[in-house]
C-alpha positions as CSV (number, residue, x, y, z in Angstrom):
1,M,14.2,-164.1,28.0
2,G,12.7,-160.8,29.0
3,T,14.2,-157.8,30.6
4,T,15.5,-158.4,34.2
5,Q,13.8,-156.2,36.7
6,R,13.1,-156.0,40.4
7,C,9.5,-156.8,41.5
8,L,8.2,-155.4,44.7
9,A,5.4,-157.2,46.6
10,G,5.1,-155.5,49.9
11,S,7.5,-156.6,52.7
12,P,9.1,-159.7,51.2
13,P,12.6,-159.2,49.8
14,P,12.9,-158.4,46.1
15,R,13.7,-161.1,43.5
16,R,14.8,-161.3,39.9
17,C,12.2,-162.2,37.4
18,D,13.1,-163.2,33.9
19,H,9.8,-162.3,32.3
20,P,8.7,-159.0,30.7
21,A,7.9,-156.1,32.9
22,D,4.4,-155.0,33.5
23,P,4.3,-151.2,33.2
24,G,1.9,-151.1,36.1
25,D,3.7,-153.3,38.5
26,G,5.7,-150.6,40.2
27,A,9.1,-151.6,38.7
28,G,10.3,-148.1,39.1
29,E,9.6,-147.7,42.8
30,A,12.6,-147.2,45.1
31,L,13.5,-150.0,47.4
32,P,12.9,-149.3,51.1
33,S,16.0,-148.6,53.1
34,R,17.0,-151.5,55.4
35,R,17.6,-148.9,58.1
36,A,14.3,-147.2,57.7
37,W,12.1,-149.5,59.8
38,L,12.4,-150.1,63.5
39,S,9.1,-151.9,64.3
40,L,8.4,-155.5,63.6
41,P,7.2,-156.1,60.1
42,A,4.0,-158.1,59.4
43,V,4.4,-161.8,59.5
44,R,1.6,-163.8,57.9
45,A,2.3,-167.3,59.3
46,V,2.1,-168.4,62.9
47,R,5.0,-170.8,62.5
48,V,8.4,-169.8,61.1
49,P,9.7,-172.6,59.0
50,L,12.5,-172.2,56.5
51,P,11.2,-170.8,53.2
52,G,9.2,-172.8,50.9
53,F,7.9,-175.4,53.3
54,R,4.2,-175.1,53.3
55,G,3.7,-177.8,50.7
56,P,3.6,-175.7,47.5
57,S,2.9,-177.5,44.2
58,L,6.0,-178.8,42.4
59,Q,4.5,-177.7,39.1
60,A,6.1,-174.5,37.9
61,H,3.9,-171.5,37.6
62,P,4.0,-169.2,34.5
63,G,6.1,-166.6,36.4
64,S,8.6,-169.0,37.9
65,C,12.2,-168.1,37.2
66,V,13.0,-171.8,36.9
67,G,11.0,-173.7,34.4
68,E,9.1,-177.0,34.8
69,G,11.1,-180.2,34.6
70,Q,14.4,-178.7,35.7
71,L,14.6,-180.2,39.3
72,L,16.9,-183.1,38.4
73,Q,19.1,-180.9,36.2
74,V,19.5,-178.3,39.0
75,L,20.2,-181.0,41.6
76,G,22.6,-182.6,39.2
77,L,24.5,-179.4,38.7
78,M,24.7,-178.8,42.4
79,V,26.0,-182.3,43.2
80,V,28.5,-182.4,40.3
81,L,30.0,-179.0,41.0
82,S,30.1,-179.6,44.7
83,G,31.9,-182.9,44.1
84,V,34.4,-181.3,41.8
85,L,35.2,-178.6,44.4
86,L,35.5,-181.1,47.2
87,V,38.1,-183.1,45.3
88,A,39.9,-180.0,44.0
89,A,40.2,-178.5,47.5
90,R,40.9,-181.8,49.4
91,K,44.5,-181.0,50.2
92,L,43.7,-177.4,51.2
93,A,41.6,-178.7,54.2
94,I,38.8,-176.2,53.4
95,P,35.6,-177.1,55.2
96,S,32.8,-178.5,53.0
97,I,30.3,-175.8,54.0
98,I,32.5,-173.2,52.3
99,L,32.8,-175.3,49.2
100,F,29.1,-175.8,49.0
101,I,28.5,-172.0,49.3
102,A,31.2,-171.5,46.6
103,A,29.4,-173.9,44.3
104,G,26.2,-172.0,44.8
105,L,28.0,-168.7,44.0
106,I,29.4,-170.2,40.8
107,L,26.0,-171.7,39.7
108,G,24.0,-168.5,40.6
109,P,25.5,-165.0,40.6
110,I,28.7,-165.8,38.7
111,T,27.5,-167.9,35.7
112,G,23.8,-167.6,35.9
113,L,23.3,-171.4,35.2
114,V,20.8,-171.6,38.0
115,D,18.4,-169.0,39.3
116,L,17.3,-169.7,42.8
117,S,16.9,-166.1,43.9
118,S,13.6,-166.7,45.6
119,A,14.3,-170.1,47.1
120,L,14.8,-168.5,50.5
121,S,11.5,-166.7,50.4
122,H,8.4,-168.7,50.8
123,D,6.3,-165.9,49.4
124,H,7.8,-166.4,45.9
125,A,9.3,-169.9,45.8
126,D,7.4,-172.2,43.4
127,G,8.1,-175.0,41.0
128,T,11.7,-176.2,41.1
129,E,12.6,-173.5,43.6
130,A,10.0,-174.9,46.1
131,A,11.2,-178.4,45.6
132,I,14.8,-177.4,46.2
133,A,13.7,-175.5,49.3
134,I,11.9,-178.6,50.6
135,I,15.1,-180.6,50.2
136,A,17.1,-177.9,52.0
137,E,14.8,-178.0,55.0
138,L,15.0,-181.7,55.2
139,G,18.7,-181.2,55.6
140,I,18.2,-178.8,58.4
141,A,15.8,-181.1,60.1
142,L,18.2,-184.0,59.8
143,L,21.0,-181.9,61.1
144,L,19.1,-181.0,64.2
145,F,18.0,-184.6,64.6
146,L,21.7,-185.6,64.5
147,V,22.6,-183.0,67.0
148,G,19.8,-184.3,69.3
149,L,21.2,-187.8,69.0
150,E,24.5,-186.5,70.6
151,L,22.6,-185.2,73.7
152,S,22.3,-188.3,75.9
153,L,21.6,-187.4,79.6
154,D,24.9,-189.2,80.6
155,R,26.8,-187.1,78.1
156,I,25.2,-183.9,79.4
157,R,26.2,-184.8,82.9
158,D,29.8,-185.4,81.8
159,V,30.1,-182.0,80.2
160,G,31.1,-180.5,83.4
161,K,31.0,-177.0,84.9
162,V,33.6,-175.5,82.6
163,A,31.6,-176.3,79.4
164,V,28.3,-175.0,80.9
165,A,30.0,-171.8,82.2
166,A,32.0,-171.2,79.1
167,G,29.1,-172.0,76.7
168,I,26.6,-169.8,78.5
169,G,29.1,-167.0,79.3
170,Q,30.3,-166.8,75.7
171,V,26.7,-166.6,74.4
172,V,25.9,-163.8,76.8
173,F,29.0,-161.7,76.1
174,T,29.2,-162.3,72.4
175,A,25.5,-161.5,71.9
176,A,25.9,-158.3,74.0
177,I,29.0,-157.1,72.3
178,G,27.8,-158.1,68.9
179,F,24.6,-156.2,69.4
180,V,26.4,-153.1,70.3
181,L,28.8,-153.4,67.4
182,A,25.9,-153.9,65.0
183,M,24.1,-150.8,66.3
184,L,27.3,-148.8,66.0
185,L,27.5,-149.9,62.4
186,G,24.1,-148.4,61.7
187,F,21.8,-151.4,61.7
188,T,18.3,-151.3,63.2
189,T,17.4,-153.0,66.5
190,V,15.9,-156.0,64.8
191,E,18.8,-156.4,62.4
192,S,21.3,-156.0,65.2
193,F,19.4,-158.7,67.2
194,F,19.7,-161.2,64.3
195,L,23.4,-160.3,63.7
196,A,24.3,-160.7,67.3
197,T,22.5,-164.0,67.6
198,A,24.2,-165.3,64.5
199,L,27.6,-164.5,66.0
200,T,27.1,-166.5,69.2
201,F,27.0,-169.9,67.6
202,S,30.1,-171.9,66.7
203,S,30.1,-174.8,64.2
204,T,29.8,-178.2,65.8
205,V,30.0,-179.9,62.4
206,V,33.2,-178.1,61.2
207,V,35.1,-178.3,64.5
208,V,34.3,-182.0,65.3
209,K,35.4,-183.0,61.8
210,L,38.6,-181.0,62.2
211,L,39.3,-182.5,65.7
212,D,38.6,-186.0,64.3
213,Q,41.1,-185.3,61.5
214,K,43.7,-184.3,64.1
215,K,42.7,-187.3,66.3
216,D,42.1,-184.8,69.1
217,V,38.5,-185.6,69.9
218,H,39.6,-187.4,73.1
219,A,42.2,-184.8,74.0
220,L,41.3,-182.7,77.0
221,Y,40.7,-179.5,75.0
222,G,38.7,-181.5,72.4
223,R,36.4,-182.9,75.1
224,I,35.9,-179.4,76.6
225,A,35.2,-178.0,73.2
226,V,32.6,-180.7,72.3
227,G,30.9,-180.0,75.7
228,I,30.7,-176.3,74.9
229,F,29.1,-177.1,71.6
230,L,26.5,-179.2,73.3
231,V,25.6,-176.3,75.5
232,Q,25.5,-174.0,72.4
233,D,23.2,-176.5,70.6
234,L,20.7,-176.1,73.5
235,V,20.9,-172.4,73.1
236,V,20.2,-172.8,69.4
237,I,17.0,-174.5,70.2
238,V,16.0,-171.8,72.5
239,A,16.8,-169.2,69.8
240,L,14.7,-171.1,67.3
241,T,11.8,-171.3,69.7
242,F,12.2,-167.6,70.4
243,L,12.0,-166.9,66.7
244,A,8.9,-169.1,66.3
245,G,7.2,-167.1,69.1
246,L,8.4,-163.8,67.5
247,G,7.1,-164.8,64.1
248,A,3.7,-165.6,65.6
249,T,3.2,-161.9,66.4
250,G,1.3,-160.4,63.5
251,G,0.9,-156.7,62.9
252,E,3.2,-153.8,61.9
253,A,4.1,-153.0,65.4
254,A,3.0,-155.8,67.8
255,G,2.6,-154.9,71.4
256,M,4.9,-156.2,74.1
257,G,2.0,-158.1,75.6
258,V,1.3,-160.0,72.4
259,I,5.0,-160.8,71.9
260,L,5.4,-162.1,75.5
261,R,2.2,-164.2,75.1
262,D,3.3,-165.8,71.9
263,L,6.8,-166.4,73.2
264,G,5.3,-168.1,76.3
265,I,3.1,-170.3,74.1
266,A,6.2,-171.3,72.0
267,F,8.3,-172.2,75.0
268,A,5.4,-174.0,76.7
269,G,5.0,-176.1,73.5
270,M,8.7,-176.9,73.4
271,A,8.7,-177.9,77.1
272,A,5.7,-180.1,76.5
273,M,7.4,-181.8,73.6
274,L,10.6,-182.3,75.6
275,V,8.6,-184.0,78.4
276,V,7.0,-186.3,75.8
277,A,10.4,-187.1,74.3
278,L,12.0,-188.0,77.7
279,V,9.1,-190.0,78.9
280,A,9.0,-191.9,75.6
281,S,12.7,-192.6,75.8
282,R,12.3,-194.1,79.2
283,W,9.2,-196.2,79.0
284,V,8.0,-196.4,75.4
285,L,10.9,-196.6,72.9
286,P,13.5,-199.1,74.4
287,R,11.7,-202.4,73.6
288,P,10.4,-201.6,70.1
289,F,13.7,-200.1,69.1
290,A,15.7,-203.0,70.6
291,W,13.6,-205.3,68.4
292,A,14.1,-203.0,65.4
293,A,17.8,-202.9,65.9
294,R,18.1,-206.5,64.7
295,S,17.5,-205.2,61.2
296,P,19.6,-202.1,60.3
297,E,17.1,-201.1,57.7
298,T,14.2,-201.3,60.1
299,L,16.1,-199.3,62.7
300,F,16.9,-196.6,60.2
301,I,13.4,-196.3,58.9
302,W,11.8,-196.3,62.4
303,S,14.2,-193.6,63.5
304,L,13.1,-191.4,60.6
305,C,9.5,-192.1,61.3
306,W,10.0,-191.0,64.9
307,C,11.8,-187.9,63.7
308,F,9.1,-186.8,61.3
309,A,6.4,-187.6,63.9
310,F,8.0,-185.0,66.1
311,V,8.3,-182.6,63.1
312,L,4.6,-182.9,62.6
313,G,3.9,-182.4,66.3
314,A,6.0,-179.2,66.2
315,E,4.1,-177.9,63.2
316,L,0.8,-178.6,65.0
317,M,2.1,-176.6,68.0
318,S,3.2,-173.7,65.8
319,L,6.8,-174.4,66.4
320,S,9.7,-174.7,63.9
321,P,9.9,-178.2,62.5
322,E,13.7,-178.1,63.3
323,I,12.7,-178.1,67.0
324,G,10.7,-181.2,66.6
325,A,13.5,-183.0,64.8
326,F,16.0,-182.0,67.6
327,L,13.7,-183.3,70.4
328,A,13.2,-186.5,68.5
329,G,16.9,-187.0,68.4
330,V,17.2,-186.2,72.1
331,S,14.7,-189.0,72.9
332,L,16.5,-191.5,70.8
333,A,19.9,-190.5,72.2
334,Q,19.0,-192.2,75.5
335,L,18.8,-195.6,73.7
336,G,21.6,-198.0,73.2
337,C,21.3,-197.8,69.4
338,A,22.1,-194.1,69.3
339,H,25.6,-194.6,68.0
340,D,24.5,-196.7,65.2
341,L,21.7,-194.3,64.3
342,R,24.1,-191.4,64.1
343,R,26.3,-193.3,61.6
344,R,23.3,-194.1,59.4
345,V,21.6,-190.7,59.5
346,Q,24.7,-188.7,58.8
347,P,25.3,-189.6,55.1
348,L,21.6,-188.8,54.3
349,M,21.9,-185.5,56.2
350,N,25.1,-184.6,54.3
351,F,23.3,-184.6,51.0
352,F,20.3,-182.6,52.1
353,I,22.4,-180.1,54.0
354,A,24.7,-179.7,51.0
355,V,21.6,-178.6,49.0
356,F,20.8,-176.0,51.6
357,F,24.3,-174.4,51.5
358,V,24.5,-174.5,47.7
359,T,21.1,-172.8,47.6
360,L,22.3,-170.2,50.1
361,G,25.2,-169.4,47.8
362,A,23.1,-169.4,44.7
363,Q,20.7,-166.8,46.0
364,M,23.4,-164.4,47.2
365,Q,23.6,-161.2,45.3
366,L,27.3,-160.3,44.8
367,G,26.4,-156.6,44.5
368,E,24.6,-156.7,47.8
369,A,27.4,-158.6,49.4
370,S,30.1,-156.2,48.2
371,E,28.1,-153.3,49.7
372,Q,28.2,-155.1,53.1
373,L,31.9,-155.9,53.0
374,L,33.0,-153.5,55.6
375,P,30.5,-154.4,58.4
376,A,31.0,-158.1,57.5
377,L,34.8,-157.8,58.0
378,V,34.4,-155.9,61.3
379,L,32.0,-158.6,62.6
380,A,34.3,-161.4,61.3
381,L,37.3,-159.9,63.1
382,F,35.3,-159.8,66.3
383,V,34.4,-163.5,66.0
384,L,38.0,-164.5,65.2
385,I,39.5,-162.5,68.1
386,G,36.7,-161.7,70.5
387,N,35.2,-165.2,70.9
388,P,38.6,-166.8,71.7
389,F,39.4,-163.9,74.1
390,I,36.1,-164.5,76.0
391,F,36.7,-168.2,76.2
392,M,40.3,-167.8,77.2
393,I,39.2,-165.7,80.2
394,I,36.5,-168.2,81.3
395,I,38.4,-171.4,80.8
396,A,41.6,-170.1,82.5
397,R,39.6,-169.3,85.6
398,F,38.8,-173.0,86.0
399,G,42.4,-173.8,86.5
400,Y,43.2,-175.3,83.2
401,S,46.6,-174.9,81.7
402,E,47.6,-172.2,79.3
403,E,47.8,-174.6,76.4
404,T,44.4,-176.3,77.0
405,S,42.7,-172.9,77.5
406,F,44.2,-171.6,74.3
407,K,43.5,-174.6,72.1
408,T,39.9,-174.8,73.4
409,S,39.4,-171.1,72.7
410,V,40.6,-171.4,69.1
411,T,37.9,-173.9,68.3
412,V,35.2,-171.3,68.7
413,A,36.6,-168.7,66.3
414,Q,33.9,-169.2,63.7
415,I,30.1,-168.9,63.3
416,S,27.9,-171.9,62.8
417,E,25.8,-173.5,60.1
418,F,23.0,-172.6,62.5
419,S,23.9,-168.9,62.0
420,F,23.0,-169.3,58.3
421,I,19.8,-171.2,59.3
422,F,18.8,-168.6,61.8
423,A,19.3,-165.7,59.3
424,A,17.4,-167.7,56.6
425,M,14.5,-168.2,58.9
426,G,14.5,-164.5,59.7
427,L,14.4,-163.7,56.0
428,A,11.5,-166.2,55.5
429,A,9.6,-164.5,58.3
430,G,10.1,-161.1,56.8
431,L,12.0,-159.8,59.8
432,I,15.2,-159.0,57.9
433,D,16.2,-158.5,54.3
434,D,18.8,-159.8,51.9
435,S,21.6,-157.6,53.2
436,I,21.6,-159.2,56.7
437,L,21.8,-162.7,55.1
438,A,24.6,-161.5,52.9
439,I,26.6,-160.2,55.9
440,V,26.1,-163.5,57.8
441,A,27.2,-165.5,54.8
442,L,30.3,-163.3,54.4
443,V,31.2,-163.6,58.1
444,G,30.8,-167.3,57.8
445,L,33.0,-167.6,54.7
446,V,35.8,-165.6,56.4
447,T,35.6,-167.2,59.9
448,I,35.1,-170.8,58.9
449,V,38.0,-170.8,56.5
450,I,40.5,-169.0,58.8
451,S,39.5,-170.9,62.0
452,A,39.9,-174.2,60.1
453,Y,43.6,-173.5,59.7
454,M,43.8,-172.2,63.2
455,I,42.5,-175.5,64.5
456,L,44.5,-177.7,62.2
457,Y,47.8,-175.9,63.1
458,N,46.9,-175.0,66.7
459,D,50.2,-176.4,68.0
460,A,52.3,-174.0,65.9
461,L,49.9,-171.2,66.6
462,Y,50.1,-171.8,70.3
463,A,53.9,-171.8,70.2
464,L,53.9,-168.5,68.2
465,V,51.4,-166.7,70.5
466,R,53.2,-168.0,73.6
467,R,56.5,-166.4,72.5
468,T,54.8,-163.0,72.5
469,G,53.9,-163.3,76.2
470,V,50.3,-162.3,75.6
471,L,48.9,-165.5,77.1
472,K,50.4,-164.6,80.5
473,L,47.8,-161.8,80.8
474,F,45.1,-164.5,81.3
475,R,47.0,-166.0,84.3
476,A,46.2,-169.5,83.2
477,S,47.9,-172.4,85.0
478,Q,51.4,-173.2,83.8
479,T,51.1,-176.9,84.9
480,P,50.3,-179.3,82.0
481,D,46.9,-180.8,82.3
482,D,46.2,-184.6,82.5
483,A,46.7,-186.7,79.5
484,P,43.8,-187.4,77.1
485,A,41.1,-189.6,78.5
486,G,38.4,-191.8,77.0
487,A,40.6,-193.5,74.4
488,R,41.2,-197.3,74.7
489,E,44.7,-198.8,74.3
490,G,46.0,-202.4,74.5
491,H,42.5,-203.8,74.4
492,V,41.0,-206.8,72.4
493,V,38.3,-206.0,69.9
494,I,36.0,-209.0,69.1
495,I,33.5,-208.6,66.3
496,G,30.4,-210.8,66.0
497,M,28.7,-212.3,69.1
498,N,27.8,-215.7,67.7
499,T,28.9,-218.9,69.6
500,L,32.5,-218.4,68.6
501,G,32.5,-214.7,69.5
502,R,30.9,-215.1,72.9
503,S,33.4,-218.0,73.7
504,L,36.3,-215.8,72.8
505,V,34.9,-212.9,74.9
506,S,34.7,-215.2,78.0
507,A,38.2,-216.6,77.4
508,M,39.8,-213.2,77.0
509,H,37.9,-211.7,79.9
510,D,38.9,-214.6,82.2
511,R,42.5,-213.8,81.4
512,G,42.1,-210.3,82.6
513,L,42.3,-208.6,79.2
514,Q,40.3,-205.5,78.4
515,V,37.7,-206.6,75.8
516,L,35.3,-204.7,73.6
517,A,32.6,-206.7,71.9
518,I,30.9,-205.4,68.8
519,D,27.7,-206.6,67.1
520,T,24.7,-205.2,65.2
521,D,22.2,-207.0,67.4
522,P,21.7,-205.4,70.9
523,Q,20.2,-208.7,72.2
524,K,23.5,-210.5,71.6
525,L,25.4,-207.8,73.6
526,R,23.4,-208.3,76.7
527,E,24.9,-209.9,79.8
528,L,28.4,-209.9,78.4
529,P,31.1,-209.4,81.0
530,C,32.9,-206.7,79.0
531,A,32.4,-203.4,77.3
532,T,30.1,-203.5,74.3
533,M,29.4,-201.4,71.2
534,L,26.4,-201.6,68.8
535,G,27.5,-201.0,65.2
536,N,28.3,-202.4,61.8
537,V,32.1,-202.7,61.3
538,E,31.6,-202.3,57.5
539,F,31.7,-198.6,58.4
540,L,35.2,-197.4,59.2
541,P,33.9,-194.9,61.8
542,V,32.7,-197.9,63.9
543,L,36.2,-199.3,64.0
544,E,37.6,-195.8,64.7
545,E,35.2,-195.5,67.6
546,A,36.4,-198.8,68.9
547,D,40.0,-197.4,68.9
548,F,41.1,-200.4,66.8
549,R,44.4,-198.6,65.8
550,T,45.6,-198.9,69.4
551,A,44.1,-202.4,70.1
552,R,46.3,-205.4,71.0
553,I,44.4,-207.4,68.4
554,V,41.2,-207.3,66.4
555,I,39.2,-210.6,66.1
556,S,36.3,-211.2,63.8
557,A,34.1,-214.2,64.5
558,L,31.8,-213.3,61.7
559,Q,30.8,-215.7,58.9
560,I,30.4,-212.8,56.4
561,E,33.2,-212.9,53.8
562,D,33.0,-209.3,52.6
563,T,32.9,-207.9,56.1
564,N,35.8,-210.1,57.2
565,N,37.9,-209.0,54.2
566,L,37.1,-205.3,55.0
567,V,38.2,-205.7,58.6
568,A,41.4,-207.5,57.5
569,Y,42.1,-204.7,55.0
570,H,41.7,-201.9,57.6
571,C,43.8,-203.8,60.2
572,D,46.6,-204.3,57.6
573,R,46.7,-200.6,56.7
574,A,46.7,-199.6,60.4
575,D,49.4,-202.2,61.2
576,V,47.2,-203.9,63.8
577,A,47.2,-207.6,64.5
578,C,44.0,-209.3,63.5
579,A,42.5,-212.8,63.6
580,I,39.7,-213.7,61.1
581,H,37.3,-216.6,61.2
582,A,38.1,-218.7,58.1
583,F,34.7,-220.4,58.2
584,D,35.3,-222.0,54.8
585,S,38.4,-223.2,53.1
586,A,37.6,-221.1,50.0
587,V,38.2,-217.8,51.9
588,T,41.6,-218.7,53.4
589,T,43.7,-217.7,50.4
590,E,42.1,-214.3,50.0
591,L,42.5,-213.6,53.8
592,A,46.1,-214.6,53.6
593,D,46.7,-212.2,50.7
594,L,45.2,-209.4,52.8
595,G,47.9,-209.9,55.5
596,V,45.8,-211.6,58.2
597,D,48.0,-212.6,61.1
598,Y,45.8,-215.5,62.4
599,L,43.1,-217.6,60.8
600,I,40.5,-219.3,63.0
601,D,39.9,-222.4,61.0
602,S,37.0,-223.9,63.0
603,K,34.9,-223.1,66.1
604,R,36.4,-225.8,68.3
605,A,40.0,-225.7,67.2
606,G,39.9,-222.0,66.7
607,I,39.1,-221.2,70.3
608,G,42.0,-223.4,71.6
609,R,44.5,-222.0,69.2
610,M,43.5,-218.4,69.8
611,R,43.9,-218.9,73.5
612,E,47.5,-220.2,73.0
613,R,48.4,-217.5,70.5
614,L,46.9,-214.6,72.4
615,T,48.8,-215.8,75.5
616,A,52.0,-215.8,73.5
617,L,51.1,-212.4,72.1
618,E,50.6,-211.1,75.6
619,V,54.0,-212.3,76.7
620,R,55.7,-210.8,73.7
621,T,54.1,-207.4,74.3
């Protein structure tokens, strides 16, 4: 290995190169100060994707820091170390994003096992680094696709005025105050813009996971928080579109006319793609996707095809591919299969997004990060205190109780995974340098960790803050808000809409019971007289979404032994009564061992017996 040196190649950020120095390569030149430039730097590309995504060859070049044939080894190290950290920190409730970044720090700056110092710079990424970068952008695209799948028009309408007002109000105030803070800390206008924008986003992924862990997604403050995050997700897309338009302006100091023109083109392109997405969701997609939903594999592949078709369209219109993925998700969110798609895409997204955050940690320079410790702590303190303060003021004005206002405000005391993405895209475009990315990473590490514990222990935190009397300054209502809405209770869950399942649905509905029917085929759910859900109960989140823990009884009419056993196992652990179709005498012993309350031993006899037993069950309860 040769002498480590810094190589300068114009405006792109420096990288480490483990090959001998060329005496004439300018290794001794001083690095330009990050505060020395105020005008927009030159940007070569019209679009601004994440680094390394212009299709570079996967063959390592002679000057590559990571040699040929190391892709699997690098990915293996990433996955193994991330898995070890996830298991080790399981009881500490540390969000996975932090652990992924920590894994990158260990693999990169701390041990030097992996050198991905240029993976976040498309001007230098090649070989294994380019391949890792491609995997990372796939994660970002799938994350935006998943966010889009949450944005059905019905759900947007249900968000309500408070979520829209709080979401937009917080973005405006946080961006303005954050920009002033960054300028006071000595950053340039462009750097302050990126820092302020990064501070405005809160982490949908982290907060929703924590709310689900607390079983508070259906609580009033949980519903308001999720609505706010939906509004912020829309702002994220606007910010990415703005960055795409800004990146299209070439030249050392682009004129305002050129900037406005390119921004207009970018937003016009996004509007055109949005129209295509909504039109397709109304008149093009329903029938083919209803047919595809009969096969889970076909549905999954078709959804990815639709996603990457929009990614390609975004590329052709000089937009970020992430915008295309988001709009593809929005179009599919209007379909009945959106719930099932989210559950199938999320595991795939989790792997790719993990690679992104491990790469982010691996390319961080600890020396650079330590130099930015003071501004990072100042900005982190603003996010931890300032963001909840802003939300508390806005939400209290809508008449919500002190407790609801406080708990909702606490959920936004962190920056988002999109903050990292936005900063990484700015670095790829040459608009900022490594120091800004280091600050965003440090702010993320501090705020995500602290806010996670604030959310998990928000009841104790609320009691503590309330005793100080500080909350009275916000003049929130002292009357408790309504109880949580949206969660089912005392209902009957029936799985499998075959002849037996449909007969049971009719029987239970005729008795006036609240029934939820579940099947993987949307055709079988049509024209049923009860609530329906499309999904595969082999996935526990499907049963959780059906609120099976609070159900009166769970009935499986399926003739799939493994699935029936899994349903019986989950019901036994949740102490919920269940009835399973014993379609063959060979399965009865195992079902009995799993603690099944009732066995349906035949289609004809089973219906009659279930009617009698459910009637008795209703009387007892």
